[in-house]
C-alpha positions in Angstrom: 0.0 0.0 0.0 1.4 3.4 -0.9 2.0 5.6 2.2 0.8 8.4 0.0 -2.7 7.0 -0.4 -2.9 6.3 3.3 -1.7 9.8 4.2 -4.2 11.5 1.9 -6.8 9.7 3.8 -5.5 11.2 7.0 -5.0 14.8 6.0 -7.4 17.8 5.8 -7.1 17.9 2.0 -8.5 14.5 1.2 -11.6 13.6 -0.6 -14.6 13.2 1.8 -15.2 9.6 0.8 -11.6 8.7 1.7 -11.9 10.4 5.1 -15.1 8.5 5.9 -13.2 5.2 5.1 -10.4 6.0 7.5 -12.9 7.1 10.2 -14.7 3.8 9.9 -11.3 2.0 10.1 -10.3 3.8 13.3 -10.3 1.9 16.6 -13.6 1.4 18.5 -13.4 2.1 22.3 -13.3 -1.0 24.5 -12.2 -3.4 21.7 -8.5 -4.1 22.7 -7.5 -6.2 19.7 -9.3 -3.9 17.3 -7.3 -1.0 18.7 -4.1 -2.8 17.9 -2.2 -2.6 14.6 0.9 -4.5 13.5 3.2 -3.4 10.8 5.6 -5.9 9.4 8.8 -4.3 8.1 10.8 -1.3 9.3 11.7 0.5 6.1 10.3 3.8 4.8 7.0 2.2 3.8 6.6 0.3 7.1 7.5 3.3 9.3 5.3 5.7 7.4 2.4 3.2 7.7 3.0 2.9 11.4 3.1 6.7 11.9 -0.1 7.1 9.9 -1.9 4.4 12.0 -0.8 6.2 15.1 -2.3 9.4 13.8 -5.8 7.9 13.6 -5.6 6.3 17.0 -4.2 2.8 16.7 -1.8 1.2 19.2 1.0 0.1 16.8 3.7 -2.5 17.0 6.4 -2.5 14.4 8.0 -5.9 13.6 11.5 -5.8 12.1 13.3 -9.0 11.1 16.8 -7.3 11.4 18.7 -6.4 14.5 17.4 -2.8 14.3 15.2 -0.6 12.2 17.2 0.9 9.4 20.2 -1.4 9.9 22.7 -2.4 7.2 20.2 -5.1 5.9 17.6 -2.5 5.1 16.9 -1.7 1.5 15.6 1.7 2.6 18.9 2.5 4.2 20.8 1.7 1.0 18.7 3.4 -1.6 19.3 6.7 -3.4 16.6 8.5 -1.4 15.2 10.2 -4.5 11.7 11.7 -4.5 11.1 11.3 -8.2 7.6 12.0 -9.5 9.1 12.0 -13.0 10.2 8.3 -12.6 7.0 6.8 -14.1 8.6 5.4 -17.2 9.3 1.6 -16.7 12.6 0.0 -17.6 11.0 -2.2 -20.2 10.3 -0.4 -23.4 9.3 -1.2 -27.0 12.1 -2.9 -29.0 13.9 -4.0 -25.9 13.7 -7.7 -27.0 15.8 -6.8 -30.0 18.4 -4.9 -28.0 18.8 -7.3 -25.1 21.0 -10.0 -26.8 23.5 -7.3 -27.8 23.5 -5.8 -24.3 24.3 -9.1 -22.7 27.1 -10.0 -25.2 28.8 -6.6 -24.9 31.4 -6.9 -22.1 31.1 -3.1 -21.4 27.3 -3.1 -21.7 24.8 -2.0 -19.1 23.4 -5.5 -18.7 25.5 -8.3 -17.5 24.2 -11.8 -16.7 26.6 -14.4 -15.3 26.1 -18.0 -16.5 24.2 -19.9 -13.9 21.8 -22.8 -13.6 19.4 -20.3 -12.0 19.0 -18.7 -15.4 16.6 -21.5 -16.4 14.3 -20.7 -13.5 14.4 -17.1 -14.6 13.1 -17.7 -18.1 9.3 -17.3 -17.2 10.1 -14.0 -15.6 12.3 -12.9 -18.5 9.6 -13.7 -21.0 7.0 -11.8 -19.0 9.3 -8.9 -18.8 9.8 -8.8 -22.5 6.0 -9.2 -23.1 5.5 -6.1 -20.9 7.6 -4.1 -23.4 4.7 -3.8 -25.8 3.7 -0.2 -26.3 0.2 -0.6 -24.8 1.6 -2.3 -21.7 4.3 0.3 -21.2 1.8 3.1 -21.4 -0.5 1.3 -18.9 2.4 0.8 -16.5 3.5 4.4 -16.8 0.1 5.7 -15.9 -0.1 3.2 -12.9 3.3 4.4 -11.6 2.4 8.0 -12.2 -0.8 7.8 -10.2 1.2 6.4 -7.2 4.1 8.8 -7.5 1.8 11.8 -7.5 0.7 10.9 -4.0 3.9 9.6 -2.5 5.5 12.9 -1.3 2.3 14.2 0.3 1.9 10.9 2.0 5.3 11.0 3.6 4.7 14.6 4.7 2.0 13.5 7.1 4.2 10.8 8.6 7.1 13.3 9.1 4.8 15.8 10.7 3.5 13.2 13.2 7.1 12.2 14.0 8.1 15.9 14.6 10.4 16.0 11.6 11.1 18.9 9.2 13.0 17.4 6.3 14.1 21.0 5.3 15.6 21.5 8.7 19.0 20.3 10.0 19.7 16.6 10.5 21.2 17.4 13.9 22.0 14.3 16.0 20.9 12.1 13.1 23.6 13.3 10.7 26.2 10.7 9.7 29.0 13.0 11.0 29.6 16.3 12.8 30.3 18.1 9.6 26.8 17.5 8.2 24.8 18.2 11.4 23.7 21.6 10.1 22.7 20.2 6.6 19.0 19.5 5.9 17.7 16.0 5.4 16.5 17.1 1.9 18.7 18.3 -0.9 16.5 20.2 -3.2 18.8 20.7 -6.2 16.6 19.4 -9.0 17.3 16.4 -11.2 18.9 16.0 -14.6 18.0 13.1 -16.9 20.7 12.9 -19.6 19.7 12.0 -23.1 21.5 10.8 -26.3 19.5 13.5 -28.1 16.9 15.4 -26.1 15.3 16.6 -29.4 15.0 13.1 -31.0 11.6 11.8 -31.8 11.9 8.9 -29.3 13.0 11.2 -26.5 10.1 13.5 -27.3 7.5 10.7 -27.3 8.8 9.4 -24.0 8.7 12.9 -22.5 5.1 13.3 -23.6 4.2 9.9 -22.0 6.0 11.0 -18.8 4.1 14.2 -18.7 0.7 12.7 -19.4 1.2 9.9 -16.8 2.4 12.4 -14.2 -0.8 14.4 -14.4 0.3 17.1 -16.9 2.5 20.2 -16.7 0.6 21.6 -13.7 1.9 18.6 -11.7 5.3 17.9 -13.3 7.7 20.7 -14.3 10.1 19.5 -16.9 12.3 21.3 -19.4 14.5 20.3 -22.3 18.0 21.8 -21.9 21.0 21.6 -24.3 24.7 20.8 -23.6 25.4 24.3 -22.3 22.5 24.1 -19.9 23.6 20.7 -18.6 27.2 21.9 -18.0 25.9 25.0 -16.2 24.0 22.9 -13.8 26.7 20.1 -13.5 30.1 21.6 -14.5 31.9 18.4 -13.5 30.3 16.4 -16.3 32.3 15.9 -19.5 31.2 17.6 -22.7 30.7 14.2 -24.2 28.3 13.1 -21.5 26.3 16.4 -21.8 26.3 16.7 -25.6 22.9 15.2 -26.1 21.2 17.5 -23.7 18.9 16.5 -20.9 15.5 16.8 -19.3 15.6 19.1 -16.3 13.2 18.5 -13.4 13.4 21.5 -11.2 11.4 20.1 -8.3 13.3 16.8 -8.1 15.1 16.2 -4.8 16.8 13.5 -2.7 17.7 12.7 0.9 21.3 13.4 1.8 21.3 10.3 4.1 18.3 8.0 4.0 19.5 6.3 7.2 19.4 9.6 9.1 15.7 10.1 8.2 14.9 6.4 9.1 16.4 7.0 12.6 14.4 10.2 13.1 11.2 8.5 12.0 11.9 5.6 14.3 12.4 7.9 17.3 9.3 9.8 16.5 7.3 6.6 16.3 8.5 5.3 19.6 8.0 8.7 21.3 4.4 8.7 20.2 3.8 5.4 22.0 4.9 2.9 19.4 6.6 -0.4 20.1 9.4 -2.0 18.0 10.3 -5.7 18.1 13.4 -6.9 16.3 14.7 -10.2 15.0 17.3 -10.3 17.8 14.5 -10.3 20.4 15.0 -6.7 21.5 11.9 -4.6 22.3 12.0 -0.8 22.2 9.1 1.3 23.5 8.4 4.7 25.0 8.9 5.1 28.7 6.6 8.0 28.8 2.9 7.9 28.1 2.7 11.5 26.9 4.3 12.9 23.7 4.3 16.1 21.9 5.3 17.1 18.3 8.3 19.2 17.6 9.0 21.2 14.5 12.7 20.7 14.8 14.2 17.9 12.7 17.1 17.5 15.1 14.9 16.2 17.9 11.9 13.8 18.1 8.7 14.3 20.1 9.6 14.7 23.8 9.6 11.3 25.3 12.3 8.9 26.4 12.4 5.3 25.4 13.6 2.0 26.9 15.0 -1.2 25.4 14.6 -4.7 26.8 14.5 -8.3 25.8 11.2 -9.5 24.4 9.4 -11.5 21.7 11.0 -11.8 18.3 10.2 -9.3 15.6 10.9 -11.8 12.8 7.4 -12.6 11.3 6.9 -16.0 9.8 3.1 -16.0 9.1 0.1 -13.7 8.9 -3.1 -15.6 9.2 -6.7 -15.3 10.5 -7.2 -14.1 14.1 -7.8 -16.6 16.9 -11.3 -17.1 18.2 -10.5 -15.0 21.2 -9.0 -12.4 19.0 -12.0 -12.2 16.8 -14.2 -11.8 19.9 -12.1 -8.8 20.8 -12.4 -7.3 17.3 -9.2 -8.6 15.7 -9.0 -9.5 12.0 -5.6 -11.2 11.8 -2.9 -12.9 13.8 0.8 -12.4 13.4 3.1 -15.3 14.2 6.8 -14.6 15.0 9.8 -17.0 14.6 9.9 -17.8 18.4 6.2 -18.8 18.3 4.9 -15.7 19.9 1.6 -14.3 18.4 -0.3 -11.0 18.2 -3.9 -10.5 17.3 -4.7 -7.1 15.6 -7.4 -5.2 14.0 -5.1 -4.1 11.2 -1.9 -5.7 9.8 0.3 -4.0 7.2 2.8 -6.1 5.4 5.7 -3.9 4.2 8.5 -6.4 4.1 9.6 -5.8 0.5 10.6 -8.9 -1.3 9.6 -11.0 1.7 6.0 -9.8 1.7 4.6 -12.4 -0.8 5.6 -15.3 1.4 3.7 -13.7 4.4 0.6 -12.6 2.7 -1.2 -15.9 2.3 
């Protein structure tokens, strides 16, 4: 589930019918299990979902299979941290099936596949990928991605606000080193998408699809720039790299350090009463029942937290609630690797590639 869609349901600007849906999903007094929500996965999507659930009144437990939220194993910790509404064009494209063999054979090509018996098992996926390169499929995929990306940033804003984070404020104690403590989480420098020839027919057709799928020029600002424009924005690029020009997205931005924002969101979640369970059996929760939001990104809502040994946060199964859980308003049961269980009114599975195995 996109955090953007959930947030729009929790903000003042959302459509009335969406607001009604969230209101009906909010906890009912006296129904302990229905008041409980479990989020599986401690990346950006999981943390954002947890913070939004807190906003509408749920008591939330976050289950993280790693030793800590945002640890080295986290895909969110290792990504580029770009907020890219423009990135709605899929990798697959018309004509790719004809280009792929040459890309694989070329030792300096962008696509390298090492010989392995596993390639045989990949064939059904590869054929499906190539089938998705048909023009109609590409267009359909672009519009689907565009509809999600239009909502994503607004969705995160609600989560950051609840956690007391200003991404345009200094990272403070969350910065990776002392030299960057005064730097903002967000680097709003725009984005350049280099082209072989920005004025070529193919580039123009792709640009039109990108603009249409993103909601039009009122939602996505993009501009074709020539070699001199590219070098003015990025003087360190070579003339050869810039000679085809580029598409310039003025509103594009990225996180200077995704791990820093993950840590700030984690502290905000705990300070607002959330509980975190990790795969190493550590439990972290707020030691204060009261919390308040702060507009400073260098500090989380005012509450201290405690850490102790507890049940495992590594989830192995999400299934129907127990009879007792259903009687208390629960809809689902979460089973951890140590056999511990939790009944909850809402369960969000945000475990990335591991989600499919849990959502059965």
